MARTOR-481343 format. One record per residue (C-alpha): residue in one letter; y, z, x negated. Coordinates in steps of 0.02 Angstrom, whole numbers, plus 50000, padded with zeros to 5 digits. Last residue first. Example, Ala and Ser with C-alpha at 12.3 -4.5 7.8 and 13.67 -1.06 7.14 Angstrom:
<recs>
S499475035749316A497755039049385
</recs>
This chain:
<recs>
X512745121451356X511815111751207X511825120651072X512445116250904X512085125450733X513015124250581X512605126950404X513915122950293X513935121150094X514855123649941X514525118149765X516205110849703X517715114349824X518695100049900X517935101050071X516725092250185X516525098550364X517755089550477X516565084750622X516245068150713X517085056550813X515835044250870X514275056750873X515135074150899X516175063951037X514805056751118X513685074651121X515135081151200X516245095851136X516235115551123X517205123751014X516485141950922X516775131750753X517785117550772X519215122350647X518005126850507X518515141950436X517085152150471X517245168950437X516815181150307X516185198750297X514395196050256X514115177350199X514075164950332X512315156250371X512885151850531X514465140050592X514505137750774X514715121750882X514495121351065X513715105451135X514255098551299X512735084951353X512955065551417X513015059951223X511235067051196X511125069951018X510125059050901X511565056150769X513065066750688X514705058450637X515395068850473X517275067550465X517825058950304X518605066450163X519655056250029X519715062349874X521065074149799X520125077849654X518285072249653X517015081749741X515585088849657X514195092749776X515075098449942X513775101250055X513215098850251X511635104250334X511835101450529X510685108650649X510525103150823X509795109151009X509645105251171X509005087851116X507405090751200X506545086151043X507585095050933X508875087350823X509045088250643X510565083850554X510845078750369X512265077950249X512855077050056X514265073749957X515055067149798X514425050449876X513455034649897X511845042249806X512265059449870X511935051450051X512835056450216X511985055550377X510005055850354X509455060450534X507955071550569X507005072250725X506395089450751X504715097650720X505315107050566X507155109150585X507155112050777X505525122450779X506065132350640X507915136550707X507455157250734X506375155150575X507825149250479X508935159950563X507995175150509X507965169950345X509685165850338X510025183450376X508945191650278X509555179850124X511595184850165X511095202750163X510235200750020X511705192749944X512865207250001X511925220749922X511985209849754X510735199349697X509355198549541X508505216049591X508165204649734X506935196549640X506855176449661X505625164549696X505925163849884X505305150450020X505895138950159X505065123550221X506285110950211X508355110550251X508395127850219X508025126550023X509735118350011X510645132450126X509825145650012X510685137849857X512165136749914X512265155049988X511435161349832X512985153549752X512895138649626X513485145849444X511635152549441X511025134249416X509185140849447X508895157749500X507695153949641X507725151049818X506155138349852X505795122349954X504185116850002X503985099450100X502895095750219X503965103150367X505225092450312X504265078350367X503895066950255X504135047950205X506055045550177X506075064050161X505505063049970X506935053849916X508255066850000X507295081949956X507215074849750X509245073149769X509575088349845X508415098049726X509355092249589X510945100149657X509865116649724X509205119749547X507355121149597X506665108149468X504915113449479X504815100249619X504165094449791X502825106649815X501735102249963X501375105250134X499925108450247X498675102250142X496985094450184X497575078850269X498835079750161X497795073150012X497605057750099X499565056550148X500095056549958X501425067249881X500385075449708X501615073749551X502835084649632X503035097449522X501625099549397X500615096649547X500575105549687X499915105549856X500055120949970X498745127850074X498605133950249X496995143750301X496425139250462X494875126450433X493855138550307X492265129250323X492825111650369X494195110750275X493425118150136X491955105950111X493305091650157X494495096250019X492775097049879X492315080049943X494045073949932X494065078549740X492675070849702X493245054649790X494615056849671X493455058149513X492385041949569X493825031049579X494285035049401X492665037349324X491695021349405X492205011049266X491655023549123X489805016349195X488915019048996X488995037049023X489365042549187X489135061749191X489805060749012X491555055049089X492675048348963X494635045248963X495395058848830X496715063848958X496685063949154X498355070749218X498875088149207X499625101849289X498595101049457X499075115449583X498275123549736X499465135649805X498205146249930X498505154450086X498075169750211X496835179150087X496295193250206X494465187250208X494425193950023X492495191349949X492195176350060X493995168650040X493895169749849X492015164849841X492605150549957X493855144149835X493135145949682X491475140149767X492305122649805X492725120849636X490965122849566X490135113049690X491285099149647X490835100749438X488985099749499X489135084749595X489965075949443X491425064749488X492625079349479X492425079749299X493515094149241X495275090749178X495735097149006X497065108548960X498315115148824X499765108848917X499055089548895X497715092548755X497175076748654X495515077948577X495065068048423X493795056548459X492045052048472X491515060648624X493005057548721X493285070248839X493385073749044X492675092149066X490985095949131X489985092948978X490815107048903X489735118149003X489595135248945X491045136648824X492165127848938X491675140349089X492045154148947X493805150248918X494705143948768X494545124348800X495515128848944X495065121149119X495545109849266X495225106549429X495215125549499X497055128149473X497265143249575X498915151149662X498805165749785X499295171549966X499365186850058X500225191650232X501595204750245X501805220450297X501835230750164X500125238350204X499625222650220X500205216250072X499375231849982X497805228750082X497975209850010X498045216249848X496775229249836X495595215349887X496285202549747X495385214949614X495855232949614X495885233049427X497235222149422X497955219149239X496425227849145X495205220249263X496025201249255X495125194749411X493805183349396X494075163149409X493725157849246X494075140549234X495855141549153X495895157649042X496885152148881X498265141848830X499495142548980X500015160848939X499255178548969X497605172249048X496305183948997X494935177048881X493545186548899X494355192349060X495185179049162X496115178649310X497845184449377X499185174249282X499825161549391X500535163849569X500375179049684X501095173349850X501985187549979X502125182150141X503145180950299X504805183050243X505845197350320X507045199850143X506295218250160X504695212850178X504525202350030X505415216949929X503835227549978X502785213849913X503765212849759X503595232249713X501755230049750X501625214949634X502495226049502X501205242049519X499735229149500X500175221349351X501445207549279X501845197749152X501255181849156X502805173949236X503565189849314X505255184649435X505025165849418X503265167049449X503265181349591X503445170649762X504225176849920X503665167550085X504165159450246X502635152750351X502445137850431X502215133850625X501015122550678X500735104550746X500305097250576X499065108850545X498545097050410X499665081550401X499005065750497X498945065450651X500555072050757X501485078950601X501185064550506X501755051850638X503475059350690X503665059950522X503425042650483X504335034650625X505765047350602X505825039850429X505715020950469X507255026050599X508345030950451X507685019750353X508735004750448X508784998850615X507524986950638X506034997750552X504364990250512X503115003050480X501805006150359X500125016550296X498925010250185X497285019250180X496365018450028X494995007650003X493135010850050X491725003049935X490065004850051X488355005249972X486974994450039X486814984149869X487554992549717X489384991949665X489864993049499X491874997149478X492764986549354X493945003449333X494805004149168X496465000449266X495994994449441X497495002949517X496985007449691X497854995049818X499474991449904X499894970549895X501534964149971X501504944949975X503304936849983X503644920450026X505184912149920X504374891849916X503624896349746X502984912549779X503874930649785X502534943449733X502634962549770X501034971949686X500964991049732X499574998649631X498825017649618X497965027849506X497425043749613X497735056149743X497635040149861X498335036450043X499505023950008X501415020750081X502485008650150X504225004450229X504634987950282X506514987950302X507464977550448X509344980250432X510444995150483X510735013650475X510085020150309X510185002850217X508894992850111X509624976750046X509734961250151X508704948550227X507114959050214X507354977950145X505724983750045X505365003250045X504045009549932X502795022849933X501555029349791X502795038149676X503165032149495X503215041549315X502525057549387X501335052049546X499705047149614X498585063349537X497115065749422X496725048249379X498465046749282X498625027849263X500055024049380X500805007749452X502304997649525X502154978949499X503484966849517X502794948949521X503584931349516X505074923749607X506454935049636X506484955149716X508234960949720X508274978849645X508434995549704X508205015749644X507765031449718X507295046449623X505625053349674X505485067549547X506485073449395X505885091249361X504455081849288X504595063649289X505455051249380X505155034649503X505415031149683X505575010949734X506845002449840X506604984849824X507684970149912X506874954249965X507844937550027X507914923150150X506464928950230X504554924950252X503524938850236X501614942150182X500504957350210X498784960850107X497644975050140X496924989750035X496624979649888X495064977949784X495194969949617X493904970249487X492244975749593X490594971049483X489114967049600X487474977549568X485814966349585X484804957749730X486434954749835X486614963949992X488444968350008X489794979750047X491724979950046X492624992650168X494484991050195X496024997450247X497514999750374X498615010850456X499845005150571X501585016650625X502645012750756X502705030450809X502475025751002X501125012950975X500225020650841X498965004150773X497475006550672X496884993650566X495184992550489X494564977850392X492724975950350X492204964950196X490434958650191X489534949350049X487744941250061X488464927849943X488734909149994X489824909350150X490604925650128X490924936950262X492224945350357X492074957150496X493744964550598X493914979550655X495494985650768X495845003150797X496885008650946X498115022250961X498375040850942X496765047350943X495585032750915X495305018751052X494065004251022X494504985850966X493304970650906X493144957750783X491774945350739X491384933350595X492934927350496X492694918750346X492884925650169X492864916049995X492334925049840X492514917549661X491934926349503X489944919549490X489124927949363X487344927749460X487604945749509X489294942349579X490934945449497X492104951049635X494044951449649X494874955649824X496614954449868X497064940049775X498734936849677X499414918349691X498474901349677X497744902149835X496494887249840X494944899749808X494364909649661X494804924649710X494744932049878X496264933450011X496244945250137X497314941650270X497404922950211X499294917350223X499084899150246X498304884850159X498164864150166X498214857949979X498834842449949X500134840550089X500324859450076X500934856449901X502764865949947X501804880850018X501004882450170X501734893650282X501354884950432X499644884350395X499004895750544X499964887750676X500864902950779X501064898650972X499524910251013X500794924451029X501874916051140X500464916451292X500614937451266X502554938351311X503594950951241X503354948751077X503554962250959X504634962550805X503854957250651X502434951350554X501784934550621X500244922750553X499184932350449X497694920250420X495664924250438X494474910050383X493394899650502X494184882350428X495044879950609X495944893550559X495634910850634X497354919250680X498074934850651X499654943650735X500364960250685X501734964850814X503034978850803X503944988950925X502764997851041X501444994650921X500354979850897X498854973050819X498514954650892X497074945150849X496984927350885X495454913650869X494264923150969X492884912751068X493204897550948X493154908950785X491754919850861X490544902650893X491174895050714X490704910050619X489104911950696X488784894050656X489264896950464X488124911850479X486514902750539X486774890350402X486934903750287X485194913150342X484194897450328X484924893350168X484344912250123X482734907550193X482384891950076X483104901349925X481594915749965
</recs>
């Protein structure tokens, strides 16, 4: 047996040498980006360039693989290894850590082969690496989207050792930079304080951003980042790396500046409590890391992401979105069929497309009267809704709107029939006092039986009520009491297999009910990753609908997500802010309402009706157009953003006075993305009834050149005032 292995290894090394000689350089390109990898004379794969696309093919081969060796290069020749294993000559953070079946902790990977293949929208490069001492393979995948200047990358790990191996580190990729300085913008927050931005310079050592929430990626930290190269991150200028990880669970970003000032960026699943046992023949796939390099600031990088998401990632990215009226702020748990029917009629009167029934419609043994009971029992509460969902669907149809419904199928209340029947389906410590987050536990989605149950919640509703047109899918709790009865002594599998279990369910739903849109919600905006958004048409940004706070929240999320993926509702939060201001803030994203008409005056209702009609009329420009963030709330007392349609015939400017200072200097807002040679008529819309625009530019015609170089005077000195301006090419 040993002799056979030796023969195989020698054969492998020969193959390595042959392939390395024949294909020493691998080029992964978009229209503006080159990522160049090269096989060293030692047979290992190195990154030799990542930056602006090179014009000439011959120049691609002029990068020596060890050019960026550290100061000890005279005694230890090394470069930037594309997927560095532990135990080699590199003294910094590796991409891969394996405990082999014999206890050896080292892994050194050699290039075997590579090829390209076409995929939707781009080209996929597949690279095979292999250890020369153990039958371990790593397959690297890179998908380059030329027009969008997006690269998506992930890795696959597999082996043929006689016993299982233990994975302790498993990055999606590694990227390296050689610049004078590095400036990180990260996104952090909490419930009702999502996606707040802060920046710092990266110095020697490691900066780690991670979460340990289990059932979702975000809450305290968010799975995306920006790194300014040579200068701090800027909206309109400078080179910036923008990256995000598609993983609905624990993630980790490692930014390590080494002893000679080079930076390595390592996106990965957080290996916390996740020493993963991998059996022979199984494949461990890491999440997709999606990134762009922009040479004109984060604005350009965001538009890269938006265009890519709409074209290739977001579920139903090309389709329109429905406006809606939600009942939650109106009723909380206190409703019946009669109350809901009245709200459906209000939805129609308002002009929205759909009525959405939120929490509180289910449970009979333990009726859902509050958040302490009922989760897991997805039978309609008979004394509250005797006609069931079918009666509500019919009432919605009669009212002239579609019907959507809220579910939280991954969770269970201990006070439920489901928990009484299947306590082993919940993630729960067997020998310690139980800690309840929001009076609930997380169902163990790593268990196939639980996956079937959760899928059947959705399938059951749709099969019995095919008229249900929308789901709001919530996830209000991270994983607590971390123990899986299903995995028993192999608890290192739990965090990873739980997330994969969620995807298994979502894949089945998408396959069998492809035309049903779903909103991704998680105690606010705690689920906001591009893997989950393959199955959801949009996500809920925050339970905080105060329009002032929403300006900051939506600004943060817009760095990576298009407007049509971001839900924003008009509610009663911050009543000192006018209904107009609240509605105008929500109109920047996918518009919805969670407010009763009884709370509004006749004039406010008329305004909302008009705002809904305008949003629908301009949806293609706002939802699918190019977004330009003009004035940051982080840098002023105002905010402005404009959208431009693909043909540049239509633009919409949203401008907000938040809390201006007394007699502060007000500057014109210079629009972006217009056609310099076109003439645009300026019309202020979304005006309250019986009021007229006071903007001097209203009704006038200006060239795109003028509007972008001189701009419009739209800011004022009044707190919480907004302007929505439509620009139409003449």
